[in-house]
C-alpha positions as a printed Julia matrix, in Angstrom:
390×3 Matrix{Float64}:
 116.61   88.61   57.88
 116.5    87.11   61.15
 116.55   89.06   64.35
 118.51   87.63   67.41
 116.89   85.17   69.56
 117.6    87.42   72.65
 115.56   90.25   71.49
 112.62   88.08   69.9
 112.53   86.05   73.29
 112.02   89.33   75.26
 108.27   88.83   75.68
 107.95   85.25   74.38
 105.67   86.54   71.35
 102.9    87.52   74.12
 101.62   91.03   75.43
 102.66   89.82   79.29
  99.28   90.22   80.16
  98.68   93.91   79.55
  95.75   93.58   77.23
  93.09   95.1    79.87
  95.58   98.36   80.19
  95.64   98.8    76.31
  92.08   98.49   76.14
  91.13  100.96   78.65
  93.49  103.23   77.11
  91.97  103.13   73.81
  88.85  103.58   75.45
  90.03  106.64   77.07
  91.67  108.07   73.93
  88.36  107.94   72.44
  86.59  110.04   75.0
  85.02  107.69   77.39
  85.23  108.34   81.1
  87.34  105.43   82.34
  88.51  105.58   85.74
  92.21  104.18   85.4
  93.44  102.28   88.36
  95.99  100.64   86.22
  99.65  101.77   86.37
 101.77  103.1    89.02
 101.9   106.85   87.74
 101.25  109.63   90.56
  98.13  111.6    90.04
  99.95  114.4    91.6
 103.0   115.84   89.42
 106.72  116.62   89.94
 106.55  119.72   92.4
 107.08  123.04   90.65
 110.41  123.79   92.46
 112.14  120.75   91.07
 111.15  121.64   87.65
 112.19  125.07   88.3
 115.84  123.7    89.17
 115.56  121.43   86.23
 114.73  124.81   83.98
 117.39  126.61   85.7
 120.05  124.47   85.08
 119.37  123.93   81.46
 119.19  127.6    80.96
 122.65  128.09   82.55
 124.12  125.55   80.13
 124.08  122.1    81.68
 122.96  120.52   78.47
 125.9   118.66   77.15
 127.16  115.28   78.0
 127.15  114.6    81.73
 129.73  112.32   83.21
 128.59  108.79   82.74
 128.52  107.42   86.45
 126.74  110.53   87.33
 127.88  113.98   88.66
 129.52  113.54   91.86
 127.33  115.74   94.1
 124.28  113.61   93.24
 126.22  110.39   93.72
 127.26  111.51   97.07
 123.67  112.75   97.91
 122.44  109.21   96.9
 125.27  107.52   99.12
 124.28  109.9   102.08
 120.76  109.26  101.84
 121.36  105.19  101.69
 124.06  105.37  104.51
 121.65  107.25  106.71
 118.54  105.02  106.23
 120.43  101.67  106.18
 123.4   102.14  108.46
 125.46  100.4   105.73
 128.85  102.46  104.87
 128.25  103.91  101.42
 130.42  106.33   99.47
 129.88  108.05   95.9
 131.96  104.87   94.59
 129.12  102.69   95.39
 126.8   104.46   93.12
 126.09  104.78   89.72
 123.22  106.83   88.27
 121.3   105.3    85.64
 118.19  106.49   83.27
 115.42  105.44   85.71
 115.07  102.12   87.89
 114.25  100.21   84.72
 117.85  100.85   83.29
 119.13   99.85   86.5
 117.23   96.56   86.68
 119.07   95.62   83.33
 122.35   96.59   84.06
 122.45   94.96   87.3
 121.54   91.68   85.54
 124.02   92.26   82.8
 126.61   92.79   85.33
 126.23   89.61   87.23
 124.77   86.98   84.8
 126.44   85.03   81.76
 124.32   84.1    78.63
 122.27   80.97   79.97
 122.47   81.46   83.62
 119.28   80.72   85.41
 117.84   84.24   87.12
 115.5    83.63   89.9
 112.57   86.33   90.83
 109.43   86.08   92.99
 106.03   85.76   91.76
 103.92   87.8    91.89
 106.32   90.4    90.32
 106.63   93.68   88.46
 105.48   93.26   84.96
 108.95   94.1    83.39
 111.01   91.33   85.41
 110.79   88.4    82.81
 111.71   90.28   79.93
 114.56   92.2    81.39
 116.06   88.88   82.56
 115.76   87.29   79.05
 116.94   90.86   77.47
 120.14   90.22   79.71
 120.58   86.71   78.22
 119.18   84.77   81.16
 116.92   81.72   81.66
 114.27   83.47   83.81
 112.87   81.21   86.57
 109.8    82.6    88.82
 109.51   81.17   92.28
 105.84   80.95   93.06
 104.76   82.49   96.38
 101.22   81.79   97.89
  98.33   84.16   98.56
  97.54   82.22  101.75
 100.99   83.47  103.06
 100.19   86.78  101.94
 102.93   86.51   99.24
 105.64   86.17  101.5
 108.33   83.81   99.96
 109.23   80.77  102.25
 112.37   78.95  102.7
 111.25   75.8   100.97
 110.01   77.77   97.89
 113.47   79.51   97.62
 115.32   76.2    98.33
 113.68   74.3    95.72
 115.0    76.53   92.97
 118.21   77.98   94.15
 120.68   75.34   93.47
 122.38   75.94   90.21
 121.06   79.56   89.8
 123.14   82.68   89.73
 120.99   85.5    90.86
 117.56   86.17   92.93
 115.6    89.18   92.11
 113.19   90.64   95.14
 111.25   93.72   95.43
 109.76   94.93   98.96
 107.67   96.91   99.41
 106.43   94.81   96.47
 104.74   95.72   93.19
 102.12   94.5    92.7
 100.9    93.11   96.06
 101.83   96.03   98.44
 103.29   93.51  100.78
 106.41   94.59  102.79
 108.64   91.63  103.76
 109.13   90.91  107.19
 112.55   90.67  109.03
 112.48   86.96  109.16
 111.58   86.75  105.43
 114.55   89.09  104.65
 116.73   87.02  106.78
 115.78   84.03  105.46
 116.31   85.09  102.04
 119.77   86.26  102.67
 120.59   82.75  104.38
 119.45   81.08  101.13
 121.44   83.4    99.01
 124.72   83.05  101.07
 124.37   79.36  101.35
 123.55   78.89   97.22
 126.5    81.54   96.26
 123.76   83.96   94.48
 123.88   87.38   93.49
 121.05   89.28   95.02
 119.28   91.88   93.28
 117.04   94.14   95.3
 114.46   96.4    93.87
 113.73   99.06   96.6
 112.32  101.89   94.51
 109.13  101.98   97.1
 111.51  102.38  100.05
 109.6   105.54  101.23
 106.18  104.11  100.66
 105.79  102.04  104.01
 102.48  102.29  105.83
 102.8    99.15  108.13
 106.16   97.63  109.43
 109.44   98.78  108.19
 111.73   98.71  105.06
 114.69   96.67  105.46
 117.45   96.35  102.94
 119.18   92.94  102.65
 122.28   94.96  101.85
 122.34   95.65  105.84
 122.47   91.6   106.77
 125.59   90.02  107.72
 128.07   89.3   104.81
 125.4    90.88  102.07
 127.21   93.98  100.92
 129.58   92.38   98.93
 127.06   90.37   97.14
 123.81   92.89   96.83
 123.14   95.33   94.27
 120.28   97.77   95.07
 118.19   99.61   92.61
 116.65  102.68   93.75
 114.89  105.43   91.72
 113.54  109.03   91.85
 110.25  108.11   90.35
 108.22  106.71   93.0
 109.73  109.05   95.99
 109.67  112.17   94.33
 106.95  111.69   91.57
 109.63  112.26   89.14
 108.59  109.17   86.85
 109.18  110.81   83.61
 112.39  112.36   84.39
 114.1   108.94   84.4
 116.63  109.02   87.54
 117.83  105.88   88.97
 120.68  104.52   90.74
 122.33  101.18   91.62
 124.07  100.83   94.91
 126.98   98.14   94.69
 130.47   97.34   95.79
 133.02   99.49   94.38
 134.3    96.95   91.55
 130.93   96.44   90.44
 130.11  100.02   90.03
 133.62  100.35   87.89
 132.17   97.68   85.47
 128.6    99.2    85.33
 130.25  102.4    84.17
 132.06  100.63   81.39
 128.31   99.33   80.44
 127.1   102.58   80.85
 129.53  104.04   78.55
 128.7   102.01   75.68
 124.72  101.92   76.25
 122.92  104.63   77.93
 126.1   107.28   78.21
 124.71  108.64   81.48
 121.74  110.86   82.4
 121.21  114.48   81.27
 123.06  117.09   83.52
 120.23  119.33   83.83
 117.87  116.38   85.13
 120.69  115.33   87.58
 120.62  118.74   88.82
 116.87  118.53   89.51
 117.16  115.22   91.08
 119.91  116.57   93.5
 117.81  119.57   94.33
 114.79  117.01   95.14
 117.08  115.08   97.44
 118.42  117.93   99.19
 114.7   118.69  100.13
 114.92  115.97  102.27
 112.17  113.77  104.39
 109.22  116.39  103.92
 109.23  116.06  100.26
 109.19  112.35  100.32
 106.28  112.39  103.08
 104.15  114.58  100.93
 104.59  112.55   97.8
 103.96  109.38   99.95
 101.4   110.72  102.19
  98.86  110.6    99.25
  99.03  106.67   99.3
  98.86  106.24  102.88
  95.44  108.21  103.2
  94.02  106.36  100.07
  94.99  103.08  101.66
  92.87  103.81  104.72
  90.0   105.11  102.55
  89.99  101.94  100.74
  90.04  100.01  103.76
  86.9   101.63  104.9
  85.42  101.49  101.49
  85.87   97.51  101.33
  84.97   96.7   104.85
  82.67   93.94  105.2
  82.84   93.0   101.33
  82.74   89.28  101.39
  83.28   89.05   97.53
  86.68   90.38   98.05
  89.77   90.0   100.26
  92.09   92.44  100.69
  95.73   91.16  100.64
  97.43   93.23  103.6
  99.0    96.06  102.02
 101.99   97.39  104.12
 103.53   99.53  101.39
 103.48  101.16   97.76
 100.66  102.74   95.95
  98.83   99.46   95.1
  96.08   97.39   96.63
  95.92   93.75   95.67
  92.36   92.31   95.75
  91.61   88.51   95.85
  88.44   88.18   93.62
  88.15   84.29   93.57
  84.85   84.12   95.33
  83.49   85.68   92.31
  84.73   82.4    90.26
  86.15   84.71   88.02
  89.75   84.59   86.84
  91.59   88.16   87.41
  91.61   88.81   83.62
  87.88   88.12   83.12
  87.09   90.03   86.32
  89.14   92.98   85.16
  87.53   92.95   81.66
  84.18   92.72   82.87
  84.29   95.21   85.41
  85.75   97.71   82.45
  82.65   96.87   80.48
  80.39   97.38   83.01
  81.43  100.25   85.26
  84.3   101.8    83.08
  86.82  101.0    85.65
  90.24   99.79   84.59
  92.15   97.59   87.03
  95.03   95.27   86.24
  94.5    91.38   86.1
  96.64   89.59   88.86
  97.75   87.42   85.91
  99.84   90.3    84.59
 101.93   89.73   87.19
 102.64   85.99   87.66
 100.72   82.86   88.34
 100.94   83.25   91.92
  98.32   86.35   91.63
  95.99   84.32   89.72
  92.41   85.15   90.72
  93.56   88.63   92.05
  93.31   92.19   90.56
  95.77   95.08   91.3
  94.24   98.36   91.97
  96.73  101.54   91.7
  95.7   104.21   94.18
  96.34  107.01   91.53
  93.18  108.85   91.34
  91.78  111.88   93.32
  90.34  110.73   96.74
  86.49  111.02   96.16
  86.71  109.46   92.69
  88.99  106.63   94.04
  86.54  105.87   96.66
  83.43  106.01   94.43
  85.35  103.34   92.21
  86.56  101.06   95.01
  82.39  101.06   95.86
  81.11  100.49   92.53
  84.03   97.62   92.27
  82.63   96.11   95.46
  79.12   96.19   94.39
  80.24   94.55   91.2
  81.86   92.06   92.79
  79.28   91.21   95.23
  76.9    91.17   92.14
  78.73   87.61   90.97
  78.3    85.67   93.88
  74.77   86.51   94.63
C-alpha cells in the first residue's frame, strides 16, 4: 500500500538539516557534557504559580472536553492583549485557541490555501515552515533575503515571486536570525501583499522578545486586518513550551471556519491547560518581562564576549532568543563548522543551512544555557573560529 503524496512530501525525504542536533542529542544521551545551544527551549522552566493554577484546575474537575474554539475568558484575555498592544480592534470572535503555535501555522495555511496553491515564505525561516506548507497541500516557495541586508526582505525580492502566489508567511522577530523587521520593511511587505491580493500569515510568537527597535504587526497597517492571520503562543513569552497553547487572530468569518477545522482535527486544548494560560496572561507585563529579560541579558553578554573576533560577524540581533553568526571568513559551511565545533569543543549549534539557503555560511546560537556557561561556550566558539583563519 502506498501513502499519500502529501504526507510523503512533507520533508521531501530529507532530515531538514537537523543532523547536527540529532548527533548532539545522541552524545548527550550517552553521558557526554555537551553545551547545547541548538533549539529555542528556555533553560528556565514554567513558573510554579502557573503550574499550580493548572493543577488546581485539573483537580477541580476541568479534565473533560473543552469547548473547541477555546474558553471564552481565555479568548477574551488574548483579544484584550492583542488590542492593547497593537491598537487594532479585536474581540474574542477574532481568536481561536490552538495546541501551540505550530498547530496554528498549519491551520492558517489550511484555511487560505487550496491544494496546489503557491505559498511564499521568507528565507531564512523557522525549520518547520516548508513542511507545514507542504502538509497543507501547497507548493512552498522560499524567497531568499540577503545577509548583506541583515536578512531584511526587499521589495524586489518579494515582487519577483508574488505574482500568482496565494499567501506569504513572515516572522518578526525572526527565528533564526534574531532580526526585527523595520517599519519600512513592514510597510513594504504590506504594499506587496495588497497589490498582489495575497493572504498574509504573520508568525509573532516572539513579540515580547524585542531588544532594539519595536515589534510592529502588519495587521495594524491600512486594509490589512481583513487579509492577515496572526499566529501567537504562550511558549516563548511565558516559558510554557510544553503546555502547547497558541492562538490565531483573524477576521471573524475566518475564525468560524477554523473552528470547523479544529473540530475535526485537534478538538481544542485541555481545559486545565487553558486555565493555566489564562492565569499566566492575567499576571501581565511583569511575568513576560521576567521571561524575556534572561535573553536580553545574554545578548549583551554575547556582544561583549564576541567583541573584536574577526572570524565572526554577528547579524544584528534585535529580538528573539538567538544569535546568527556569519562564519564565512573561516571558509567552512555552517554545517561543516557546526560538526567540527561539536567534535572539538562539545558545543552544539545549528547550521544556518538548516534554515534555508540565505543563511548558508552562518550558524544559529540559542541563548538557552546559564550565563557563565553561555559566555564560556561563546569564547571557546570564537577561539575555534579564529583558529580556522590563522
